[in-house]
C-alpha positions in Angstrom: 0.0 0.0 0.0 1.3 3.5 -0.9 1.3 6.3 1.7 -0.7 9.3 1.6 1.4 12.0 -0.1 0.0 15.3 1.6 0.5 13.6 5.2 4.0 12.6 4.3 4.8 16.1 3.2 3.2 17.4 6.4 5.5 15.2 8.3 8.6 16.6 6.4 7.4 20.2 7.0 7.1 19.4 10.7 10.5 17.9 10.9 11.7 21.1 9.3 9.7 23.2 11.9 11.1 21.2 14.8 14.5 22.0 13.6 13.8 25.6 13.4 12.3 25.5 16.9 15.3 23.8 18.4 17.5 26.5 17.0 15.0 29.0 18.3 15.3 27.5 21.9 19.2 27.9 21.6 19.4 31.4 20.5 16.2 33.0 21.6 16.0 33.3 25.4 12.5 34.7 25.6 9.8 32.9 27.6 6.1 32.7 27.6 4.3 31.7 30.9 7.6 30.5 32.2 8.4 28.2 29.4 10.9 28.7 26.6 9.1 30.6 23.7 9.8 27.9 21.1 9.0 24.9 23.3 5.5 24.9 22.0 6.2 24.9 18.4 8.7 22.1 18.9 6.3 19.9 20.7 3.4 20.5 18.2 5.6 19.9 15.3 6.8 16.5 16.8 3.3 15.6 17.7 1.9 16.5 14.4 4.6 14.9 12.4 4.2 11.5 14.2 0.3 11.9 13.8 0.8 12.5 10.0 3.0 9.5 9.6 0.7 7.3 11.6 -2.4 8.4 9.6 -0.6 7.9 6.4 0.2 4.3 7.4 -3.4 3.6 8.6 -4.9 4.8 5.4 -2.5 2.6 3.5 -4.0 -0.4 5.2 -7.4 0.2 3.7 -9.1 -1.6 0.7 -12.7 -0.4 1.3 -13.6 3.4 1.8 -10.0 4.2 0.8 -10.9 7.2 -1.3 -12.8 8.8 1.5 -10.1 8.0 4.0 -7.7 9.8 1.7 -9.9 12.9 1.3 -10.1 12.9 5.2 -6.5 12.6 5.3 -6.0 15.6 3.0 -8.6 17.8 5.1 -6.6 16.9 8.3 -3.5 18.2 6.7 -5.2 21.5 5.9 -6.5 21.7 9.5 -3.1 20.9 11.1 -1.4 23.3 8.8 -3.6 26.1 10.0 -3.1 25.3 13.6 0.8 25.1 13.4 1.1 28.3 11.4 -0.9 30.2 14.1 1.3 28.6 16.9 4.6 29.2 15.2 3.4 32.8 14.2 2.6 33.5 17.8 5.9 32.2 18.9 7.8 34.3 16.4 6.0 37.4 17.9 6.7 36.4 21.4 3.0 35.8 22.1 0.6 33.1 23.3 -1.7 31.2 21.0 -3.8 29.1 23.1 -6.7 30.5 25.1 -5.6 34.0 24.0 -8.8 36.3 23.6 -7.1 39.4 24.6 -7.9 41.4 21.4 -10.5 40.7 18.6 -7.7 39.4 16.4 -6.4 37.0 19.1 -10.1 35.8 19.7 -10.5 35.1 16.0 -7.1 33.2 15.7 -8.0 31.1 18.8 -11.4 30.3 17.4 -9.8 29.4 13.9 -7.5 27.1 16.0 -10.4 25.5 17.8 -12.3 24.9 14.7 -9.5 23.3 12.8 -8.9 20.8 15.7 -12.6 19.9 15.6 -12.2 19.1 11.8 -9.0 17.0 12.4 -10.9 15.1 15.1 -13.7 14.4 12.7 -11.5 13.4 9.9 -9.7 11.0 12.2 -13.1 9.5 13.1 -13.8 9.0 9.4 -10.6 7.0 8.9 -11.4 5.2 12.2 -14.7 4.2 10.8 -13.0 2.9 7.6 -10.7 0.8 9.8 -13.8 -0.9 11.2 -14.9 -1.8 7.8 -11.7 -3.3 6.6 -9.6 -6.5 7.4 -6.3 -5.5 9.1 -4.6 -8.7 9.5 -5.0 -11.1 12.5 -7.1 -10.4 15.6 -4.4 -9.0 17.7 -3.3 -6.5 15.0 -7.0 -5.6 14.3 -7.7 -4.9 17.9 -4.6 -2.9 18.5 -5.3 -0.6 15.4 -8.9 -0.1 16.1 -8.6 0.3 19.8 -5.7 2.8 19.3 -8.0 5.0 17.2 -10.8 4.8 19.7 -8.6 5.8 22.6 -6.8 8.5 20.5 -10.2 10.1 19.7 -11.1 10.1 23.3 -7.6 11.6 24.2 -8.0 14.2 21.5 -11.4 15.0 22.8 -10.0 15.6 26.3 -8.6 19.0 25.0 -12.1 20.5 25.1 -11.8 20.2 28.9 -9.2 23.0 28.7 -11.1 25.4 26.7 -13.5 26.8 29.1 -12.7 29.9 31.3 -11.8 29.1 34.9 -13.6 30.6 37.8 -10.6 32.8 38.5 -10.6 34.1 34.8 -14.4 34.9 35.1 -13.8 36.9 38.3 -10.8 38.8 36.9 -10.7 38.7 33.2 -7.2 39.2 31.8 -7.7 38.3 28.1 -7.4 34.6 28.7 -10.1 32.0 28.5 -9.2 28.4 29.2 -6.3 26.7 30.9 -4.0 23.7 30.9 -3.6 23.6 34.8 -6.4 22.7 37.2 -6.2 24.5 40.6 -3.5 27.1 39.6 -2.8 29.5 36.9 -0.9 28.4 33.8 2.8 29.3 33.9 3.9 27.8 37.2 6.7 25.1 37.8 6.7 22.3 35.3 8.5 19.4 33.7 11.3 20.3 31.5 10.2 21.0 27.9 6.9 19.3 28.4 5.8 22.1 30.8 3.4 19.7 32.7 2.6 21.3 36.0 4.5 19.9 39.0 2.3 21.7 41.5 -1.2 20.9 40.2 -3.3 18.9 37.9 -2.6 19.2 34.2 -5.1 18.1 31.5 -2.4 18.1 28.8 -1.2 14.8 30.3 -4.1 12.6 29.6 -4.7 14.4 26.3 -1.2 13.6 25.3 -1.2 10.0 26.5 -4.7 9.4 25.1 -4.1 10.7 21.6 -0.9 8.8 21.1 -2.6 5.4 21.6 -2.8 5.7 17.9 0.9 4.9 17.7 1.6 3.0 21.0 -0.9 0.1 20.6 0.1 -0.7 16.9 3.7 -0.5 18.1 2.8 -3.1 20.9 1.4 -5.5 18.3 4.1 -5.3 15.7 6.8 -5.6 18.6 5.0 -8.9 19.6 5.0 -9.9 15.8 8.7 -9.4 15.5 9.4 -11.0 19.0 7.5 -14.0 17.8 10.4 -14.9 15.5 12.6 -15.5 18.7 10.3 -16.3 21.3 8.2 -19.5 20.6 5.3 -18.7 22.9 4.6 -15.6 21.0 4.1 -17.6 17.8 0.6 -18.3 19.1 -1.9 -15.9 17.9 -4.1 -16.5 20.9 -1.2 -15.5 23.1 -0.6 -12.3 21.1 -4.3 -11.4 21.2 -4.5 -11.8 25.0 -1.4 -9.6 25.4 -3.0 -7.0 23.1 -6.1 -7.1 25.1 -4.1 -6.5 28.3 -2.4 -3.6 26.6 -5.7 -2.0 25.5 -7.3 -2.3 28.9 -4.2 -0.9 30.7 -3.8 2.1 28.3 -7.5 3.0 28.5 -7.3 2.6 32.3 -4.2 4.8 32.4 -5.9 7.5 30.5 -8.8 7.3 32.9 -6.6 7.6 35.9 -4.5 10.5 34.4 -7.7 12.3 33.7 -9.1 11.8 37.2 -5.7 13.0 38.6 -5.8 16.1 36.5 -9.3 17.1 37.3 -8.6 16.5 41.1 -5.8 19.0 40.8 -3.1 16.5 41.7 0.4 16.9 40.1 1.8 14.1 37.9 4.7 13.8 40.2 2.9 13.7 43.5 -0.2 11.4 43.2 -1.8 10.6 46.5 -4.8 8.8 48.0 -7.3 7.0 45.9 -5.6 8.0 42.6 -2.3 6.6 43.7 -4.1 3.3 44.7 -5.8 3.2 41.4 -2.6 3.8 39.5 -0.8 1.0 41.5 -3.8 -1.3 40.9 -3.6 -0.7 37.1 0.1 -1.5 37.1 -0.3 -4.6 39.1 -3.2 -6.0 37.4 -1.3 -5.3 33.9 1.7 -7.3 35.1 -0.5 -10.2 36.5 -2.7 -10.3 33.4 0.3 -10.2 31.0 2.0 -13.1 32.7 -1.3 -15.2 32.8 -1.7 -14.2 29.1 1.7 -16.0 28.4 1.4 -18.9 31.0 -2.2 -20.1 30.5 -2.5 -22.9 27.9 -4.1 -21.6 24.6 -6.6 -24.4 24.2 -8.5 -22.4 21.7 -5.5 -21.4 19.5 -6.6 -23.7 16.5 -10.0 -22.3 16.2 -8.6 -18.7 16.4 -6.2 -19.5 13.7 -9.0 -21.0 11.5 -11.2 -17.8 12.2 -8.1 -15.5 11.2 -7.5 -17.5 8.0 -11.2 -17.4 7.1 -10.9 -13.6 7.1 
């Protein structure tokens, strides 16, 4: 299957922008909300580039609805170019892009960004629907790809939790409507480069983790397929399917816990109470389930292989 050329060119453009942003971080000492001015263009360039490559690969898996998916991919390129141009332009001017409604022009630009991302979300949904209408390989690979799209759509949708004005912003309007952080104003102490708050909840974390299920879960199944050449137990399609099921549930649970943590105002570096217990439970259950997936005899492997071959 051939790749989607506009998406591949977008990935090339994002690699170039990432290079410019890295140079900018070295030679331009300016900061916005306590973070390097060029950090946001760098993060978005990397994320969009990875998304573009992944979506191109997914479209290449399709037989049915391929034309519609290619159109959706092209529309996604347009939406993402609009967003990244506004982000990079704001950085070049030493200004903020997200949540900035300080002037009529800034309000329009922020609205255009928000609309462009809604369009990208919808186009990703179109590709996701196409993936549910096509054979994608064995059941493990099919589950990884389809679940990855679903969780990614949820993760992308979590961004909308950041767009409403906070109570503090409503009480004292300063030209900002929306925030990444929960419980404090944006711009406080954060993780290097990522900027995720180390003193409060941060909705960027579940947003980031969720949307990159689009890459992580397919990588999991591809890794299992490669390892099956060296590890006899992984040659069983049932074992690989079990492990992918564990990965899907664990990933979805992680996104849920991270969202809970952010909304509760807890920092990623200092989880506590029920949220910490939930995170540890997810980790322990994942390890136990993965071990059981490998150790439990696969009595139904033959029927599973027959079902896959029938596809």
